[in-house]
C-alpha positions as CSV (number, residue, x, y, z in Angstrom):
1,M,17.5,26.4,4.8
2,E,15.3,28.1,2.3
3,L,11.9,29.2,3.1
4,E,10.3,26.8,0.3
5,N,11.9,23.7,2.3
6,I,10.6,25.1,5.6
7,V,7.2,25.1,4.0
8,A,7.5,21.7,2.4
9,N,8.5,20.4,5.4
10,T,5.6,21.7,7.4
11,V,3.0,20.6,5.2
12,L,4.2,17.2,5.3
13,L,4.8,16.7,8.8
14,K,1.5,18.1,9.6
15,A,-0.1,14.9,7.5
16,R,1.7,12.6,9.0
17,E,0.4,14.0,12.1
18,G,-3.1,13.3,11.0
19,G,-3.7,16.8,10.4
20,G,-4.1,17.9,14.2
21,G,-8.1,16.9,13.8
22,K,-10.5,14.4,15.0
23,R,-10.6,13.0,11.3
24,K,-6.9,12.4,11.6
25,G,-5.9,13.1,7.9
26,K,-9.4,11.9,6.4
27,S,-11.6,13.7,3.7
28,K,-14.8,15.9,5.0
29,K,-16.5,13.8,2.9
30,W,-14.8,10.3,3.3
31,K,-18.0,8.0,4.7
32,E,-19.6,9.2,1.1
33,I,-16.4,8.4,-1.2
34,L,-16.7,4.5,1.5
35,K,-20.3,4.5,1.2
36,F,-21.2,0.6,1.1
37,P,-23.0,0.0,-2.2
38,H,-27.0,-1.9,-2.5
39,I,-25.8,-5.5,-2.6
40,S,-27.8,-5.9,-5.9
41,Q,-24.9,-4.3,-7.3
42,C,-22.8,-7.0,-6.1
43,D,-24.0,-9.5,-8.2
44,D,-21.4,-9.7,-11.0
45,L,-18.9,-9.9,-7.8
46,R,-20.5,-12.6,-6.4
47,R,-20.4,-14.8,-9.5
48,T,-17.0,-14.0,-10.4
49,I,-15.4,-14.3,-6.9
50,E,-12.8,-17.0,-6.0
51,R,-14.8,-19.7,-3.0
52,D,-11.0,-20.2,-1.7
53,Y,-11.6,-20.3,2.1
54,Y,-7.3,-19.6,2.5
55,S,-7.8,-16.7,0.3
56,L,-10.9,-14.8,1.3
57,C,-10.6,-16.2,5.0
58,D,-7.6,-16.4,6.0
59,K,-5.1,-14.1,3.5
60,Q,-7.7,-11.3,3.4
61,P,-7.2,-9.5,6.3
62,I,-11.4,-8.1,6.2
63,G,-12.2,-11.5,4.9
64,R,-10.5,-12.8,8.2
65,L,-12.4,-10.6,10.3
66,L,-15.6,-10.8,9.0
67,F,-15.2,-14.9,9.0
68,R,-14.0,-14.3,12.4
69,Q,-17.2,-12.4,13.4
70,F,-19.4,-14.8,11.6
71,C,-18.2,-17.6,13.7
72,E,-18.4,-16.2,16.9
73,T,-22.6,-16.0,16.3
74,R,-22.0,-19.6,16.7
75,P,-20.2,-21.5,20.1
76,E,-18.6,-24.6,18.1
77,L,-17.3,-22.3,15.9
78,E,-16.5,-19.4,18.2
79,C,-14.4,-22.4,20.1
80,C,-12.2,-23.2,16.6
81,I,-11.3,-19.8,16.4
82,R,-10.5,-19.2,19.9
83,F,-8.1,-22.8,19.7
84,L,-6.5,-20.8,16.4
85,D,-5.8,-17.3,18.4
86,S,-4.6,-19.2,21.5
87,V,-1.8,-21.3,19.0
88,A,-0.7,-18.4,17.3
89,E,-0.1,-16.4,20.9
90,Y,2.1,-19.8,21.6
91,E,4.4,-19.7,18.4
92,V,5.4,-15.9,19.8
93,T,5.9,-17.3,23.2
94,P,9.8,-17.0,24.4
95,D,11.5,-20.3,24.3
96,E,11.4,-21.2,28.4
97,K,7.9,-20.5,28.3
98,L,6.7,-22.6,25.6
99,G,6.1,-26.0,27.8
100,E,3.6,-24.2,30.3
101,K,1.5,-22.1,27.2
102,G,1.3,-25.5,25.5
103,K,-0.3,-27.5,28.5
104,E,-2.2,-24.6,29.3
105,I,-3.6,-24.8,25.1
106,V,-4.0,-28.5,25.6
107,M,-5.7,-28.6,28.7
108,K,-8.4,-26.1,27.7
109,Y,-9.5,-26.9,24.4
110,L,-7.9,-30.5,23.7
111,I,-9.5,-32.4,26.5
112,P,-13.1,-33.7,26.3
113,E,-14.4,-32.5,29.7
114,S,-13.3,-28.7,28.8
115,P,-16.5,-26.3,28.1
116,V,-14.8,-25.2,25.3
117,Y,-13.5,-28.3,24.2
118,V,-12.5,-28.3,20.0
119,A,-13.6,-32.4,18.3
120,E,-12.7,-31.4,15.3
121,V,-9.1,-31.9,16.8
122,S,-9.3,-36.2,16.9
123,Q,-7.8,-38.2,20.2
124,D,-5.2,-39.7,18.4
125,L,-3.1,-36.2,17.2
126,V,-4.3,-35.1,20.7
127,Q,-1.7,-37.6,22.1
128,Q,1.0,-36.9,19.4
129,T,0.9,-33.6,20.8
130,E,1.2,-34.3,24.2
131,E,4.4,-36.7,24.0
132,K,6.1,-33.9,22.0
133,L,5.4,-31.8,23.9
134,E,6.8,-33.7,27.2
135,N,9.6,-34.2,25.3
136,S,10.8,-30.9,23.4
137,P,8.1,-28.7,23.2
138,C,8.9,-26.2,19.7
139,K,7.4,-23.2,18.2
140,E,5.4,-26.3,15.1
141,L,4.1,-28.4,17.6
142,F,0.3,-27.6,17.3
143,S,0.6,-27.3,13.5
144,P,-1.0,-30.4,12.9
145,C,-4.0,-29.8,15.1
146,V,-4.2,-26.3,13.7
147,K,-4.5,-27.9,9.9
148,S,-6.9,-30.0,11.0
149,V,-9.1,-27.4,12.6
150,Q,-8.4,-25.1,9.0
151,D,-9.7,-28.2,7.1
152,Y,-12.8,-28.4,8.9
153,L,-13.4,-24.6,9.5
154,S,-13.1,-24.2,5.3
155,G,-15.8,-27.3,4.4
156,E,-19.5,-26.6,5.8
157,P,-19.0,-23.7,7.9
158,F,-17.4,-21.9,4.9
159,R,-20.4,-22.7,2.8
160,E,-22.7,-21.6,5.7
161,Y,-20.7,-18.4,6.0
162,S,-21.1,-17.9,2.1
163,A,-24.9,-17.3,2.3
164,S,-24.6,-15.5,5.5
165,M,-25.1,-11.4,5.7
166,Y,-21.3,-11.2,6.7
167,F,-20.3,-12.6,3.3
168,D,-22.4,-9.7,1.1
169,R,-20.9,-7.3,3.6
170,F,-17.3,-8.9,2.1
171,L,-18.5,-8.6,-1.3
172,Q,-19.6,-4.7,-0.1
173,W,-16.1,-4.1,0.8
174,K,-14.5,-6.0,-2.4
175,W,-16.7,-3.5,-4.8
176,L,-15.1,-0.5,-2.9
177,E,-12.0,-2.3,-3.4
178,R,-12.7,-2.6,-7.0
179,Q,-13.6,1.3,-7.5
180,P,-11.1,3.5,-9.7
181,V,-8.2,5.0,-8.6
182,T,-6.3,8.0,-9.8
183,K,-4.7,11.4,-8.8
184,N,-7.4,12.4,-7.3
185,T,-7.8,9.6,-4.8
186,F,-5.2,11.5,-3.2
187,R,-3.1,14.9,-1.5
188,Q,0.2,15.3,-2.8
189,Y,3.1,16.6,-1.0
190,R,7.0,17.4,-1.3
191,V,9.2,15.5,-3.3
192,L,11.2,13.0,-1.2
193,G,13.7,11.8,-4.1
194,K,14.4,10.5,-7.2
195,G,13.9,7.1,-9.3
196,G,14.5,5.9,-12.3
197,F,12.2,6.8,-14.6
198,G,11.1,9.8,-12.2
199,E,10.2,11.2,-8.9
200,V,9.2,9.9,-5.3
201,C,6.7,12.0,-3.4
202,A,4.7,11.9,-0.6
203,C,0.7,11.4,-0.7
204,Q,-2.4,10.2,1.3
205,V,-5.2,9.0,0.6
206,R,-8.2,11.3,1.3
207,A,-10.6,9.1,2.4
208,T,-8.4,7.4,5.0
209,G,-5.8,9.6,6.0
210,K,-3.2,7.3,5.1
211,M,0.0,8.4,4.2
212,Y,2.2,6.4,1.5
213,A,4.9,7.2,-1.2
214,C,4.2,7.7,-4.9
215,K,7.0,7.0,-7.3
216,R,6.0,8.8,-10.6
217,L,7.6,6.9,-14.1
218,E,7.4,9.1,-16.6
219,K,5.2,7.9,-19.4
220,K,8.3,9.7,-22.3
221,R,10.7,8.4,-20.3
222,I,10.1,4.9,-19.9
223,K,9.4,4.6,-23.4
224,K,12.6,6.2,-24.5
225,R,15.0,4.1,-22.5
226,K,12.7,0.8,-23.5
227,G,12.3,0.5,-19.7
228,E,8.5,-0.8,-20.5
229,S,9.3,-4.6,-19.5
230,M,11.6,-3.4,-16.5
231,A,8.8,-0.7,-15.2
232,L,5.9,-3.6,-15.3
233,N,8.8,-6.5,-13.4
234,E,8.8,-4.0,-10.2
235,K,5.1,-3.9,-10.8
236,Q,3.6,-7.5,-10.8
237,I,6.9,-8.2,-8.3
238,L,5.8,-5.8,-5.5
239,E,1.9,-6.6,-6.3
240,K,2.9,-10.3,-5.5
241,V,4.8,-9.4,-2.0
242,N,3.3,-8.8,1.0
243,S,5.8,-8.8,3.4
244,Q,5.8,-6.0,6.6
245,F,10.1,-6.4,5.5
246,V,9.6,-5.2,2.0
247,V,7.6,-2.3,0.6
248,N,4.3,-3.1,0.0
249,L,2.3,-1.6,-3.3
250,A,-0.9,-0.4,-2.3
251,Y,-2.1,1.5,-5.3
252,A,-1.2,1.5,-9.4
253,Y,-2.2,4.3,-11.5
254,E,-1.8,6.5,-14.4
255,T,-2.5,10.3,-15.0
256,K,-2.1,11.7,-18.6
257,D,2.0,11.9,-18.2
258,A,2.8,9.3,-16.1
259,L,2.3,5.8,-13.7
260,C,2.3,5.6,-10.4
261,L,3.0,3.2,-7.7
262,V,1.6,4.2,-4.2
263,L,4.3,2.4,-2.0
264,T,5.1,2.0,1.5
265,I,5.8,5.5,2.9
266,M,9.1,5.1,4.8
267,N,10.0,8.1,7.0
268,G,13.3,7.2,9.0
269,G,15.3,7.4,6.1
270,D,17.6,4.8,4.6
271,L,20.8,2.5,6.1
272,K,23.1,4.7,4.3
273,F,22.1,7.9,5.8
274,H,22.1,6.2,9.1
275,I,25.5,4.0,9.0
276,Y,27.7,6.9,7.9
277,N,25.7,10.7,9.0
278,M,24.6,9.8,12.8
279,G,27.7,10.0,14.8
280,N,30.9,7.6,13.9
281,P,30.2,5.4,11.1
282,G,28.9,1.7,11.8
283,F,26.4,0.4,14.4
284,E,26.8,-1.2,17.9
285,E,26.3,-5.0,16.7
286,E,23.1,-5.1,18.4
287,R,21.7,-3.1,16.1
288,A,23.1,-4.6,13.2
289,L,21.8,-8.0,14.4
290,F,18.6,-6.5,14.8
291,H,18.8,-4.7,11.1
292,A,19.8,-8.3,9.9
293,A,17.5,-10.1,11.1
294,E,14.6,-8.0,9.5
295,I,17.1,-8.1,6.3
296,L,17.0,-11.7,6.4
297,C,13.0,-12.1,7.2
298,G,12.4,-9.7,3.9
299,L,14.7,-11.9,1.7
300,E,12.9,-14.8,2.9
301,D,9.6,-13.7,1.7
302,L,11.0,-12.8,-1.9
303,H,12.5,-16.3,-2.1
304,R,9.4,-17.9,-1.0
305,E,7.8,-15.9,-4.5
306,N,11.3,-17.6,-6.1
307,T,12.2,-13.8,-6.9
308,V,15.9,-13.0,-6.4
309,Y,16.5,-9.3,-5.7
310,R,20.2,-9.1,-6.9
311,D,20.5,-5.3,-5.1
312,L,21.5,-5.4,-1.4
313,K,22.6,-2.3,-0.7
314,P,22.5,0.5,2.3
315,E,20.3,2.8,0.1
316,N,18.1,0.5,-0.8
317,I,17.2,-0.7,3.0
318,L,14.9,2.0,4.5
319,L,13.5,2.8,7.9
320,D,9.8,3.6,9.3
321,D,8.3,5.8,12.1
322,Y,9.2,2.8,14.5
323,G,13.1,1.9,13.3
324,H,11.8,-1.5,11.3
325,I,13.1,-1.5,7.7
326,R,12.1,-2.6,4.6
327,I,13.9,-3.4,1.2
328,S,13.0,-1.4,-1.4
329,D,13.8,-0.5,-5.2
330,L,12.1,-3.7,-6.3
331,G,13.5,-2.5,-10.4
332,L,16.1,-5.4,-10.6
333,A,14.4,-7.9,-9.2
334,V,13.6,-11.1,-11.1
335,K,11.2,-14.3,-10.9
336,I,13.0,-17.7,-12.0
337,P,11.4,-20.2,-13.6
338,D,10.6,-23.0,-11.6
339,G,13.3,-25.6,-11.5
340,E,15.5,-23.4,-13.7
341,S,18.3,-20.5,-12.9
342,I,19.4,-17.5,-14.6
343,R,22.0,-15.4,-16.2
344,G,22.4,-11.5,-15.2
345,R,25.5,-8.7,-14.6
346,V,23.4,-6.9,-12.5
347,G,23.4,-4.7,-9.3
348,T,25.9,-2.0,-7.7
349,V,29.9,-2.2,-8.1
350,G,31.3,-3.0,-4.7
351,Y,27.6,-5.5,-3.5
352,M,27.9,-8.0,-6.8
353,A,28.2,-11.5,-6.2
354,P,31.2,-13.5,-7.9
355,E,29.5,-15.6,-9.7
356,V,27.0,-12.3,-11.4
357,L,30.5,-10.3,-11.9
358,N,31.4,-13.8,-13.5
359,N,28.4,-13.8,-15.4
360,Q,27.5,-17.3,-14.3
361,R,23.9,-18.9,-14.2
362,Y,22.7,-18.6,-10.6
363,T,19.6,-18.6,-8.3
364,L,19.1,-17.0,-4.9
365,S,22.6,-17.2,-3.7
366,P,23.3,-13.3,-4.7
367,D,21.1,-12.1,-1.8
368,Y,22.9,-13.9,0.4
369,W,26.5,-12.8,-0.5
370,G,24.5,-9.3,-1.1
371,L,23.7,-9.7,3.2
372,G,27.2,-10.8,3.9
373,C,27.8,-7.3,2.5
374,L,25.6,-5.2,4.6
375,I,26.4,-6.6,8.1
376,Y,30.1,-6.5,7.5
377,E,29.4,-2.8,6.0
378,M,26.7,-2.0,9.3
379,I,29.5,-3.1,11.9
380,A,32.5,-1.9,10.4
381,G,31.2,1.7,9.0
382,Q,33.1,0.9,5.1
383,S,31.8,-1.6,2.4
384,P,34.1,-4.8,2.4
385,F,35.9,-4.1,-0.4
386,R,35.9,-0.6,-1.0
387,G,37.1,2.1,1.7
388,R,34.6,5.5,2.5
389,K,35.0,7.9,-0.3
390,E,38.3,5.6,-1.7
391,K,37.7,6.9,-5.2
392,V,39.1,3.5,-7.2
393,K,38.0,2.4,-10.8
394,R,35.4,-0.2,-10.8
395,E,37.3,-2.9,-12.4
396,E,39.4,-2.6,-9.2
397,V,36.4,-3.3,-7.0
398,D,35.8,-6.0,-8.9
399,R,39.1,-7.9,-8.8
400,R,38.5,-7.2,-5.2
401,V,35.4,-9.2,-5.0
402,L,37.0,-11.9,-6.9
403,E,40.2,-12.4,-5.8
404,T,40.4,-10.5,-2.0
405,E,39.9,-11.4,1.7
406,E,37.7,-8.9,3.1
407,V,39.8,-7.4,6.9
408,Y,38.1,-7.7,10.1
409,S,38.6,-5.0,12.7
410,H,37.9,-5.2,16.7
411,K,34.4,-4.1,16.0
412,F,33.9,-7.8,15.1
413,S,33.1,-10.2,17.8
414,E,33.7,-14.0,16.8
415,E,30.0,-14.6,15.7
416,A,30.0,-11.7,13.4
417,K,32.9,-12.4,12.1
418,S,32.0,-15.8,11.2
419,I,29.0,-15.3,9.8
420,C,30.2,-12.7,7.0
421,K,33.0,-15.1,6.1
422,M,30.4,-17.6,5.7
423,L,28.1,-15.4,3.6
424,L,31.2,-13.9,1.8
425,T,31.9,-17.1,1.0
426,K,33.2,-16.8,-3.0
427,D,31.9,-20.4,-3.9
428,V,28.6,-20.7,-4.5
429,K,28.2,-24.2,-2.6
430,Q,29.6,-23.4,0.7
431,R,28.2,-19.9,1.0
432,L,25.9,-19.6,3.9
433,G,22.6,-20.2,3.1
434,C,22.4,-21.6,-0.2
435,Q,22.0,-25.1,0.4
436,E,18.2,-26.5,0.9
437,D,17.1,-24.6,3.9
438,G,18.0,-21.1,2.4
439,A,17.5,-18.7,4.9
440,A,16.1,-21.2,7.6
441,E,19.9,-22.2,8.3
442,V,21.3,-18.7,8.1
443,K,18.7,-17.8,11.3
444,R,20.7,-20.7,13.2
445,H,24.1,-19.2,12.7
446,P,25.2,-18.6,16.4
447,F,25.0,-14.6,15.4
448,F,21.3,-14.7,15.7
449,K,21.1,-17.0,18.9
450,S,19.6,-14.3,20.9
451,M,16.8,-13.6,18.2
452,N,13.6,-14.8,18.6
453,F,12.4,-14.6,15.0
454,K,8.5,-15.7,15.2
455,R,7.8,-12.4,17.2
456,L,10.0,-10.6,15.0
457,E,8.0,-11.4,12.6
458,A,4.8,-10.9,14.5
459,G,6.1,-7.3,15.1
460,M,6.3,-7.7,19.0
461,L,10.4,-6.7,19.0
462,D,11.0,-3.2,19.6
463,P,14.0,-1.8,17.5
464,P,17.3,-0.8,19.3
465,F,16.7,2.9,17.8
466,V,14.1,4.9,16.7
467,P,13.8,8.0,14.7
468,D,13.2,11.4,15.6
469,P,9.2,12.1,14.5
470,R,9.6,15.5,13.8
471,A,12.7,15.4,11.3
472,V,12.6,14.6,7.6
473,Y,15.2,12.1,6.7
474,C,15.3,13.2,2.8
475,K,17.2,16.3,1.2
476,D,16.1,19.6,0.7
477,V,13.4,20.2,-2.0
478,L,15.4,22.2,-3.9
479,D,18.7,20.1,-3.2
480,I,16.4,17.1,-5.1
481,E,17.5,17.1,-8.9
482,Q,14.6,17.6,-10.9
483,F,14.7,15.4,-14.5
484,S,15.0,17.0,-17.9
485,T,12.1,17.5,-20.1
486,V,11.9,14.2,-22.6
487,K,12.0,15.3,-26.2
488,G,11.2,13.3,-29.4
489,V,8.8,11.0,-27.9
490,N,5.5,10.8,-28.4
491,L,2.9,8.2,-27.0
492,D,0.3,6.9,-28.8
493,Q,-2.3,3.7,-28.5
494,T,0.3,1.0,-29.1
495,D,1.3,2.5,-25.2
496,D,-2.4,1.6,-24.0
497,D,-2.1,-2.1,-24.2
498,F,1.1,-1.7,-21.5
499,Y,-0.5,1.1,-19.7
500,S,-3.9,-0.9,-18.9
501,K,-1.7,-3.8,-17.2
502,F,0.0,-1.2,-15.0
503,S,-2.8,0.4,-13.9
504,T,-4.8,-1.7,-12.5
505,G,-5.8,0.2,-9.3
506,S,-6.3,-1.3,-5.3
507,V,-4.2,-4.3,-4.6
508,S,-5.8,-6.1,-2.6
509,I,-4.1,-7.1,0.7
510,P,-2.8,-3.4,1.5
511,W,-6.2,-1.9,1.2
512,Q,-8.2,-3.9,3.8
513,N,-5.0,-3.4,6.2
514,E,-5.4,0.4,5.3
515,M,-9.2,0.1,6.1
516,I,-8.3,-1.3,9.4
517,E,-5.6,0.3,10.6
518,T,-7.5,3.7,10.0
519,E,-10.7,2.5,12.0
520,C,-12.6,2.9,8.6
521,F,-13.4,-0.8,9.3
522,K,-14.3,-0.3,12.5
523,E,-16.7,2.5,12.1
524,L,-18.4,1.6,8.6
525,N,-18.5,-2.0,8.8
526,V,-22.2,-1.4,11.4
527,F,-24.8,-4.5,10.6
528,G,-29.0,-3.5,11.7
529,P,-29.6,-4.1,15.6
530,N,-29.5,-7.4,17.3
531,G,-27.4,-8.9,14.2
532,T,-29.7,-8.1,11.9
533,I,-29.1,-6.7,8.0
534,S,-28.6,-3.4,7.5
535,P,-30.6,-2.0,4.7
536,D,-28.0,-1.9,2.3
537,L,-28.1,-5.8,3.0
538,N,-31.6,-6.3,2.5
539,K,-32.0,-7.7,-1.3
540,S,-35.7,-6.6,-1.3
541,Y,-35.4,-3.3,0.2
542,P,-34.6,-1.6,-3.1
543,P,-31.6,0.4,-3.1
544,E,-31.0,4.1,-2.7
545,P,-31.6,6.4,-5.8
546,P,-28.5,8.1,-6.6
547,K,-27.9,11.8,-5.2
548,K,-29.2,14.6,-7.4
549,G,-26.4,17.0,-8.3
550,L,-26.6,20.9,-7.7
551,L,-28.3,22.0,-11.1
552,H,-31.1,19.0,-11.1
553,R,-32.1,20.5,-7.1
554,I,-32.4,24.0,-8.3
555,F,-33.9,23.7,-11.6
556,K,-36.5,20.9,-9.8
557,R,-37.5,24.2,-7.6
558,Q,-37.4,27.1,-10.0
559,H,-39.8,24.2,-12.1
560,Q,-42.2,23.5,-9.3
561,N,-42.0,27.5,-8.6
562,N,-42.9,28.4,-12.4
563,S,-45.9,25.8,-12.3
564,K,-47.2,27.9,-9.3
565,T,-46.6,30.8,-11.2
566,S,-49.6,33.2,-12.6
567,P,-50.0,34.5,-16.8
568,N,-49.9,37.6,-15.4
569,S,-46.8,36.8,-13.1
570,K,-45.1,35.8,-16.2
571,A,-46.2,39.0,-17.9
572,S,-45.0,41.1,-15.6
573,L,-41.3,39.8,-15.9
574,N,-41.2,40.3,-19.3
575,H,-42.6,44.0,-18.5
576,H,-39.5,44.1,-16.5
577,I,-37.1,42.6,-18.9
578,N,-38.7,44.7,-21.7
579,S,-38.5,48.2,-20.0
580,N,-34.9,47.8,-18.8
581,H,-33.6,47.0,-21.9
582,Q,-34.3,48.3,-25.5
583,H,-33.0,45.0,-27.7
584,C,-33.2,41.7,-25.7
585,R,-33.7,37.8,-27.4
586,L,-33.6,34.6,-25.9
587,V,-29.8,32.8,-27.0
588,S,-29.2,29.2,-26.5
589,S,-25.6,28.7,-26.1
590,P,-22.7,26.8,-24.2
591,C,-21.2,29.2,-21.9
592,F,-18.3,28.3,-19.2
593,V,-18.9,30.8,-16.2
594,T,-16.1,31.6,-14.3
595,G,-16.9,34.9,-12.3
596,L,-18.2,37.3,-14.4
597,A,-16.9,36.1,-17.4
598,F,-18.6,34.5,-20.2
599,N,-18.2,33.0,-23.9
600,A,-21.0,32.5,-25.4
601,T,-20.5,31.7,-29.3
602,S,-23.5,33.5,-30.4
603,N,-23.4,36.5,-32.3
604,I,-23.6,39.3,-29.7
605,Q,-22.9,43.0,-29.6
606,S,-20.9,43.7,-26.9
607,R,-20.0,40.8,-25.0
608,S,-18.0,43.5,-22.5
609,A,-22.1,44.8,-21.3
610,I,-22.7,41.3,-19.9
611,S,-19.9,41.3,-17.8
612,K,-20.4,45.2,-17.0
613,D,-24.0,44.6,-15.9
614,A,-24.7,41.2,-13.7
615,N,-28.4,42.4,-14.2
616,T,-27.8,42.2,-18.1
617,L,-28.4,38.3,-17.9
618,C,-31.4,36.7,-16.5
619,L,-32.2,32.8,-16.8
620,G,-35.0,31.6,-18.7
621,F,-35.4,29.1,-15.4
622,R,-35.8,31.9,-13.5
623,M,-33.3,32.0,-11.4
624,S,-32.0,34.9,-9.5
625,W,-28.7,36.2,-10.7
626,D,-26.8,34.7,-7.2
627,Q,-28.6,31.5,-7.7
628,C,-27.0,31.2,-11.4
629,C,-23.4,32.4,-9.8
630,C,-23.2,30.1,-7.8
631,Y,-24.5,27.2,-10.0
632,L,-22.8,27.9,-12.9
633,H,-19.3,28.6,-11.7
634,F,-18.0,25.0,-11.8
635,F,-20.2,23.8,-14.9
636,V,-20.5,23.7,-18.6
637,V,-23.5,23.5,-19.3
638,R,-26.3,24.4,-22.6
639,I,-29.0,26.7,-21.3
640,P,-31.6,29.3,-22.7
641,F,-30.5,33.0,-21.0
642,Y,-31.4,36.4,-21.8
643,V,-28.5,38.8,-23.7
644,C,-29.7,42.4,-23.6
645,C,-27.1,44.2,-26.4
């Protein structure tokens, strides 16, 4: 292995481990970066933010936590929160224990004699719930009760919350969330692979230490290929889909040369690598079932947004550190208008559905065909219509998809064979998942009889395989082919409108999850003693003045010293200068100082003399040479100074 690759991998692994320090990858200045503004700076945000209970108190993670904190200050509201928590636990309870858990919730929260009685659920609703509990308890048993409680909380309690310090703190978090995002927000690490318009590299948020993958889309390459709509489409779909089974978009920003998508990093490699490079090709059925269930959940989340993915294949299914999967690369995904269908012959050879190959109109059906291809390949160790490393023309593969039946080996159980056949049915009307129930119909197939999807979606099931945390599951740095330079393309102001639509900064839910996961929320979300407001939330308390820079502090100190200096000492200074240098004049000139190199625009006979003798420069502000050099090293300023030539 080349030394360059060893170094790149070592640095990446160190970053993934949190740098080995107490800050866990955070910058030394992370608290300064995430410092709350004074609440008076959030007035515009207060006026414009949408006052929607479900968005602010349920959907957004930080909003949900702050609303809970508010409710915990009121006993009657705290009972509602505890009831909702218990129902959430009930929904992930194993089927055989549903009855017992359900009765426990009814007795604790829905009986008037209980000290934590939730009065917002009517007794008629309680009676209906008890009847269902006796007959056949199901996961959705308490859904009507939950709706009743949520409706209550969204009324007067939400209005009171909106006038509390907890909502003010939420506004401060939203203010931080909306701060500009640039390349300086991140540290950059090794290249992980290539996308359609540029490289994908690992990166880390300086403020939190959170690792991501940065997908660079080179501006000139996008323009040359007329890929603006494709790039913007992928960004907008990623922005709307919030799923633990689909890579999430956390940030979108631009640099001088590229548009950047900052996505969930998946350190475990792709499914293709694991199918073909980890022992014999293919998986045991238990592992194939687990991955198939998570892929199905990802498709369900996409389909809920009326989005068809259209490119299911092993290369696009990525594993995280713990062995869970996410669907990646949404470049071919498209949102289907309500009540309509689309047409488009796109996808990967061997994985495109018959209706796609025939250029027929479709909605979500190609994704269920793709799921069938993936389940088959995970078990068989080869795709259903082309053998491993078989060299065959595209036309022949398309013919097999349209005309031939897949062959099943002894590796397939009856349930696995059945689900593959039903998903790979060429007639869309007969294909599993293509009826009204969609993904729910697929979940009911006997292949998934052992899978508790509620627990899976809650992240409570352990994957059958966990990647090696000390391995880097990608090609060597030098083996990743570099992009050639794009020539003959010029960027102009007409491109700015597209760039502004793309570069929108932080994405709300992933950003808030990042704050919580990295414990920044826990450490920063502090109020005053005994539940009082902190100074930054006190509207009558003036905001802290902005911190002055080094220049201001030095010049202020020197000015104070100068004001105390007697005329005699000033004369002594001038005498000292004149005694050492015969020709001396005051020059006002912009200088950029790096080390001892100066570039002054004034007519100086011998500039080399400046760098040779540091003592020939004396600032008019009576700073010592050490002070001058220390300060000016990083700045371009216009200041008066003496130059002796």
